[in-house]
N, C-alpha and C positions, 0 to 999 in steps of 0.2 A: 623428754620434753612432753610427750603426750601424757606421761604419768603425772607430772606437775600439773598440767592443766586439768586432769580428772580430780585431783586433790582439791585444787582451788574450786572447782565447780561445786563442791559439796558444802560450801561455807553458806552462812545465813543470807548474806548480801547477794550471793549468786542466785540463790534460790528466789529471793525477792524479785531481781530482776527478770529472772525466767518466768514468774508469775505474771509480772505486768506485760511481758511479750505475749503470753497465751492469751491473757485477757484482751489484748489489743485485737489479735487475731480472732478471737472469739466475737468481738463486738463487730469487726469488719466483716466477719463470715455471716453473721445474722443480718448485717445491713444489706449484704449483697442478695439476700434472700427476701428482705421486705421492701427494698427500694430497687426498682429496675432503673438502670442507667439510660439515659436518653441519647442515643447515638445519632439521631437523625441530623441531617444537614440543613433540612427546611420542613416547614409544615404549610399547607395550603388547605384553608378552611377546616383546620383540625386533622387533617390527613398527613402523616408523616412521609417524608422521603428519606429513605434510610441510607445509611452509609454503605450498605452492600449495594443499593440501587445506584449511589453516585459512583462507587468504584467500578462497577460493570460499565456505566455509561461512560465514564472517564476513560478507561481502557479501550473501548471501542473507538471513541473519537481520537485518542491519542495514535491508535494504529492506522485509522484512516488518515490522519495528518502525516504520519511518518512514510506511509506508502505513496502519497501524493507528492510530498515535497522533499523526502529523502534526507539529505544531509543538511539541507536548509532549516528543516524543522529541528534536527538535532542541535544545531547551533542556538535555535530560539529557545529550545527547552532549557537551555543553561541560564536563561534570563529570567530570574525570579518574578519581576514585575510582569513579563509576558505571560508566565504559567499562572500566576495569580488571576489574571484575567481570562486564562484559558479555563481554569477551573471554574470560575464564576460563570463563564458562558455555558459550561455543563450544567450547572445548577439551574440556570435560567431556562435551558431547554426541558429539564425535568419539570420544574414548575409549570411550564406551558403545557406539557403533556398531561400532567395532574389536572390542570384546569380544563383541558378538553376532555378528559376522561369524566370528571365530575358533570361537566355541561352535557355530555353524551348521555350520562345516566339520567339527568333531570328531563331530557328531551325524550327519554325512552327509546334511544336508538339502539338496535339490536342487530346481530348476526345470526342467522339461522344456522342450525347443525348441518342441513344439506348444503347451504352454500359454502360453509367452512370445509366441509368434506370435498366439494367440487374444487374449491381453491387449491386444496392440498394435492388433489390428483393432477391439476394443472401445473404445478410447480416443477420446472425442469430439473431441480436439483434432486427430486425423487423418481425420476424417470430413466428408464434403462431402453435405448433404441426408440425413445419417443413415447414409450408406455409406463405408466405409474408401476413402480416395483415396490412392494411392501416391505421386503427384506432391506432395501436400500433406504426406504424411509425410516424405518426403526433403527438402523445403524447410524444414520446421520443425525437424528434428533438425540440419540443416545450420546454421540460424540459431543454434541452441542450442549450436554448437561441436562437434557429432558429425559429423565428415566422412565417416566410414564408418558405414554402417548397423550393423555389427558391434559398434562402440564404443558406441552407443546400447544395443543388445541387452544387452551386457556390464553396462552401467550399471543398466538396468531389471531384469536378472537378480539383481543384488545387492541392490537395494530389494525385489523379490519374495521372496527369500530371507529377509530380515530380518522381512518381514511374516508369512512363513509361521511362522517360529518364535514371534514374538509371538501370532499367532493361535492356535497350539498351546497356549501358556500361557493366553490368554484362554479357550480351548475347554474347558481342565480345570477352571476355576474354577466353583464352584456355591455358592449359599446354601441353607442348611437351611430346610425348611418353618416350623419354629417361628419362625424369624428373619423370614420373610415375614409370618407371622400377627402377630407383635408390631409389626412396622411397620405393617401394614394396621390392626390395632387402634388404634393412636396417630392414624392418619390419619383413620380413620372414627369416632373418639371424639366425642361430643357432650356439651355441659354445659348445665346450667340455671342461668342467672345472672340477676343483677338489677344494674342500675347506675343511678346518678344523675349527670347532668351539671350541673357548677355553673358559671354563666356568670361570667367575671372582670369583665365590664362593670359589674356592680351594685355592685363594690366600689370603683369610681372616685369615687363621690359622697364629698365631704368631704375628698378627699386634696389636699393643697397641696404645691407644689414650690416651694423658696425660690430666690431669684436665685442664691445661691452654688452650689446644686446644678446648675442650668442652667449656670453657667459652667465648673463642674468637668467636666461632661459634654461640653461643647463642646470645652474643652482636650484632653481624653483621646480624642475622636473626630473630629478635624478632617478626616480624610480622607473621612468621610461626608458632609461639608458643603462639597465642593470643586467649583468651576466648572472643568471641563476646558478645556485649551487649545483654541481654535477660530478659524476663519478664514473670511471671505467674499472671494472672488476674481472679479474681471471676467475673462473669457477670451473668446478667439476660437478657432473650430475650422475645419479644412480636411477635408473628407471626400470621398473617392473617389465614393461613391454620389450624393452631391448634385452632384457635377460631371458625372457621366454622364448625369443628367437634363437637362442643358443642351446636350448634344451631339447633332447630327443627322447621320445616315450615309445617303449617297445609295446607290441599288441599284449604280451603277457601282462605288463603293468596295468594297461587299460582295462583288461578284462577282470583283473583283481581289483581294480577300483570300482569297476560296475558291480561286482558282486558285493563289495563292502558298502556300496552307497545305492543299493538296489531301490531304496525307498525315493531317490530323486527321480527314478525312471518308472515309478509306479503312480497310476492313477488311482487314488483311493476310492474305496466304495462310496457311492453317493446315495444319500438318503433324502426322499421327499416326505415332508412332514407337514401336518395340519395342527392347529392348537385351538383350544378355547382358552381366552384370557378373561379373568376377572380381576380388575385392578383394585388396589387396596382402598381407595377413596379416603373417606374420613373414618372408617371403621374397619380396621383389618380383620377383626374376628369376625365380623358379618360377612365380609368378602370371602373368607375361608369357609363358613358355613354354606353360602351359595355355591361356591366351587365344589365342595364336597357333595352337595345335592346333585349337581350335574355329573359327577362321577358316579353316583348311585343310579341315575336315571340311564346312564350309558350301560352299566351292568344289568340292567333290567332289559336291555335290548333297544333303547331309543337310538335314532339315528345320528351320528356324530355330526354330519354336515348340517343337519337340521337345527341341532341344538346350538352349534356355532352361529349359524345365522341369526338366531332368535336371542341368544344370550350374551355372545362374546362382546367384550368392550374393545377389542381390536377391530373396529368397524370395517376396515379396509379388507382384512383377511376374511372376515365374518362373511361377507358378500360372495365368497368364493368357497364357503363351507369350512373356512379356517385355514385354507391352504396357504402356507409359506413357502412353496416350491421347495428347490433344493436346499438342504441345510448348509448355511454357512457358518462355520465355527467362529465363535466370538462375537456374533451379532447379538445374539440374546443372553449371553452371559454363560459361565462354566456350568452353573447348576442345571440350566435348561439344556445345555449340549451333553452333559453327562446322561440326562434322562432320556434324551432322543437316541443317543448311541446305545443305550442299553436295550432298546427295542429290536428284538431279533427278527420277527417276522412281519411282512406286510400285513396291515390292519391290526397290529397289536397297539394297544392304548395305555399309556403309563398312568401310574397313580397321580395324586396331587403333587405338583411341583412348585415351589415358591422361589421367585426371582425378584431381582430389582423392580421388575415391570408389575407384579403381581402374582396371581395363582394361575399356574397353566394346567391343562390336561392336553397331553400330547399324543398324536396318533402318527404311526408310519404307515404312507399311503403307497410308497414305492422304493425298491431297492435295485441299485446298479452294482454288480460285483467289481471288485478292483481289476485293473488292467495293467500289466507290466510290458514296457516296450522293450523290443528285442535289441541285443547288443549292436547288431549291425546297423540298426536304424540310428543309433545314438553314438556311434563310434567317432565321427568327426566332432561332435560337440564334446564328447568325452576328451578328446586329444586336446583341444583348446582349454578345457577346464584344468586338466592335470597339469598341463604345461604352465598354466598361469598359476597354479597353486605352488607348484615346485618353484616357480620364479619368485612368488612371493616369499616363500622360506628363504630362498637364496638372498633375496633382496635385505631381509633383515639381518642376515649373517653379514652381508657385505656392508650394509650400513654402519653396524657396530665396528667393523674393521676400518671403514673410511673415517669414522668419528675418532677412533683411537689414534690412527696414525696422523690425521690433520692436526691432532692435538699434541701428539709427542713430536712432531716435526712441524711448528706453527710457522716456519719462516718460508714455506714453499709447499705447492700443491702437488708436486711432481711425484713424491714417495706415495701419497695417498692415491693419486691417479694410477700409479703402476700397480698398486696392490688390488684395486677393483677393476682393472682394465678399462680405465676411463681415459678421456682425452681432455687436457686443460684448453678451455676456450677462453675468449676474451669478448666481453659485451660491448655493445656500442655505448655512447654517453648515456646515463641514466640520471634522471631528475627524481624528486620525490613523488611525482605523479605522473600517469600518462605513458607508462612503460609497457613493452611487450612481454608476453609469458616467457619465463616464469617470473619475471621481475615486476609484474603487475600485482603480484601478492604482497600485501602490506608487510607481512613478517620478514619476507625476502628483502625488501627495499629498507626496511628499517636496520637489517643486519648490515646492508652495505654502507649505510651512514652512520654505524655504530663507532663508538670510541676504540673497540677492539680493532676494526678494520682500519679506520682512518688515522688514528692517533698512535696506537701501538703497533701498526702495521703487522698484524697476525692473521692467520687463518680464522675465519669465523667458525662459530659453533656450527654443527651440522644442522641443517633447517629441513624440517618435513614439509615440503611444498603441499603434499597430499599423501594419501595412502600408498600411492604408487611411485613417488618421486621424492628424492632428497637431493640436497644441493650443499656444496661447502664452496665459499668465495673468499677473495683476498683483494686487497687494493692493487689495481694497476695504475691509475691516474686519477688525481683529485683536482677539482677546479672550485675554488671557493667562490661564494656569491661576492661580487664586487661590481662597482661603478665603472663603466668603460671610460677611458680617458677622454677629455674634451676633444683632443686632436682627432679621435677616432670617430667621433660623432658630429663633428663641426659641420660638415656639409650638410648631414642630415637635418641639423637644427636650422640652418640657413634656408634650406628648402621649405621647412615648416613657417619660418617666419616671413619669408617671401610670399607664400601662400596666403597666409593671414593678413598681410598687408595689402596684397592684391584684392583679396575679398573685400576688405575694408573700403579701399578705393572704389571697386565695382559697386559696392553698397551706396557709397556717396553720390556716384554718378548716377545710379538708377533712381535714387530719392529725388535727385535733381530734375531727372526726366519726368518722374511722377508729378512733381510740383507744377511743372511747365505744362504737362498733359491736362492736369486739373484746372488749370486756368484757361483751357481751350486753345492751346497752341499746337501747331503741327510739328511733331518730333522726328518726323521720318528722316530728315537729313542727319540729325544726331545719331539715330539708330544706324544709318548707313555707316557713318564714321566708326561705329562700334562693331561693324561688319555682322549687322543683324538687320531684322525688319519684323514688321507685325505680321503673323500669321492668322488669318481669318479662319475660325472654325464655328459652322453653324450647328443648331440642334445638339449641343454638348450634354449628354446625360451626366446625372450625379456621380456614377461609378464607372464613367467612360473609360475603357481600357487603351484607348488610342492615344491618350494624353498623359503626360506625367501627372500623377495623382496629387502632387503638391499644387500644380496649376489648378487642377479640378477643385481641390478643396478650397483654395483661395477664391475661386470664381463663384462658387455657391456660397461662400460667407458674405460676399459683397451684396450691399442693397441693390434694389432695382434701381436702374438709371431713370433720370428724369430730364427734362429740357433743360433744367437750370443746374443739374448736378451731374457730373462724370462719375461714374462708379469704376474705380480702378485702385490697385494696390501692388505692392511689390512682394515677392515671395523667393525664399531661398530654396534651391533645388538640392537633392541629396548628393549630386555631384560636385558641389561646391560653386556652381553657376547661380545666376540670379535671373529672375523673369519679371517682367512688367506685365500685369494682367488687367484687362478692362472687359466689362460686361456691357454689351450693346443693346441687348433685349432679353427679355425672359418670356417664355412660351409656357402657359399653364395647359397642359394637354389632358383632354378627357380620356380616362381610361378606366375600364371596369375594375371594381375593387377586387383584390386578389384575396381568395379565401384565407390564405396563410397569414395575411395582414389582419384580417378580423380576429383570427385566433390568436395571434400575438399580442394584440391589444387587449383582447378578453383575459388571456393568461396573465398579463401585467396587472390588470384590474383585480383579478381574483386573488393574486398574491397580496396585494394592497389590502383587500376586503378581509382575508384570512388573518392577517396581522392585526388589523383594526379590530375584529372580533376577539381575538386573544387579549388585545389591550383593554377592550371593554369588560372582559371577564376579571381582569387584574383589578379594575376600579372597585368592584364591589366584594372582591375577595380579601380574606384576612391571611396574610402571608407573612411569615417569619422566616429569617435566614440566619444562618451561623457561619462563622468563619470556617472555611474548608482548607485543610492542610493537603499536601501532597501524599496520595496514598501510599502506604509502605509496601504494598505488593505489586506495585508497577514493576515490570521487567521487560 
């Protein structure tokens, strides 16, 4: 067949087609060099917001939402309409940031190097025991994708500039004293009220519910009377910790293990190093020349510490003469580590070293020899370690055996249990969620409700709960999801309907009492008939803890009473009872304005001012947007 294809590809027609294909690729290739593809998601006054900017902001916002709302956000993320709005919201935020950056630039808002440096020093992320640690700083920004400290400083400078503008806006906002007084007066206001609570329970007497009403309620609310799907399973488990308890280790084995793994008990030598860093900047060749010049000056006898303070672009270590303290492998990269480890004697200085950060000159300033722990000091630790390792090996062997036998004899767990010295246990009722360990694991509960277990009535596949535990299970009892018979829930439904009718009757009664009260009538006798009376309460505060909050809220919603109008209403309480509430008088109390109140009002005004400022920037801005699709790199 391949020979046939090769022969046919030699024909004139094939060559013409091949030529056209080559020409197409050639034109496309030229086009790719002569025409740059615009992948921006928006432009603001001619400045592009790139797809990369969007992807980064989108992923960060998505992570925040997932962390805050969990499964709820996962459900929302399946809604294409919601996610389209979500993506557009990310673009809107990026546009706002770009407008603020442009405005900050036009207003000549700047952040000084000294302030930037002090901010980094104060960030807790870069501190160890409350003190700035340069190694930690470099490691963290490296992990965050800032391979040169200047890149992180540029990023932080932008964020601080934005914050400086927003703080300037916030700082110019204020609220007037009369506004504070008005708000304080409302908050400190008290009211003299009276209320009567009417229990709905007393209206239940004599209420009848027909069979037809019960049936109708049952048919309309079947989900309330549903038995959830449940299963009981028989199961056997294999656990590393249980196996470890059966293993005995001799002193000879421990000593042999100690000798074979002496590195585990060896404190490696420690090296304290300093460095001078020259970052690449925009011209790597120029940076190399500067770094080599420093090497030459060192060779001529100039002081390393003085040169680090004067010339190193790692400003934090430079303040300490380039000191990076004790070498932590991996922080600065493999090339740096190799060069540092190659220095043999204290005060040795390396030649020029190139890493992702830039060009380094490295000096060894202190050296601690390696220390080996004695066998007696680590014997207990060794025993636990070796027992666990042996148990782990035994665990894998038994796991294979348990899997094999439970598969070969799928109608029972007894054979597999006997083979691995396990006990067959029976679970409690399990549902699809909310179970205790190990049935709180999704993969375990999915297997419990699988067709293999429920329909074929066979042993499950072996389930690796975690690295130390495996389980096999089979069906014991299964209960399908079903609606309870109406006879089983009839009394419950009657109680619900009686309560509803009692509440309706109580509401009608209280509404009639309210109408009579508002007409100026004395309703004391009617209240007595209902086994209640008005309770007088003076100087009730808006958030009084002594009174049901439903009553308090109703009292402070009511208008001020007048000679011609009685201020009263009804309110439903959380326990199903009702209350009749009347405001007798309102006291406006003079109270000093709370500093917190002024701060809250100012904060609200500041937020409004900031948004208004951004909106004003949009009015004069030239903004273009593009349709934004779901980033393919989201994970």
